C-alpha angles and dihedrals in degrees: 000000000000106000092205093057115111117256105201124161122180121187117189115185112180096174134353097270108014138061099020113158134176126203118183138174119194124156091339092278099144138167120198120231131169124236122225091266091053101255117136116248123197111216132175119247105217116197109279092018100131104143089245096083115063138187113212109196114202137185128220134194114272097213110068094015115206121246121249089257092052089051093052091048089050090051092051093045091051091049092045088053089058098039099038102240143048089232090060090044091055092050094048103043108087103168145002145183132218102170119030087032135359112229146077138248122227143167115246133131121261094259092053091047087066090065091070093065111101096017116132112279097005111133103168139008109203136171106253122231135187119283088192110033095184092058096032091237123158093197131230131090106314120241113194114175092321098321116116119212113187118241115264094211124080113265 
């Protein structure tokens, strides 16, 4: 990476589950998108960021805090609400977190990702990107058709 390249990250959170936008500039590797009002927005395309893999960040009550299993059930239930069935949810969730972050990762198209906004507990809906580019790994504990494989990275 070019050390003189700007590293600018702007997070704008209007409300807990709506209106979240990310603008980033790293090494000048941009992709142009248009906002809903037609203005062009420059956004970084991190490796693995394909607008088909999404990170859904959720919040939970602190007291009493849910168990790990309750969080996973909530993730699946939220995804099932959007996709229409628990079977589809189990096929499309590929990873999750319950410690470093609370949320899940799923494969849906960009239009479908909009349906998470406003659902109970949903804070942010973000395009996912690789945590390990070499191995094309999005991070988090893996979830493959109901089987959980612990994350191999420190959390």
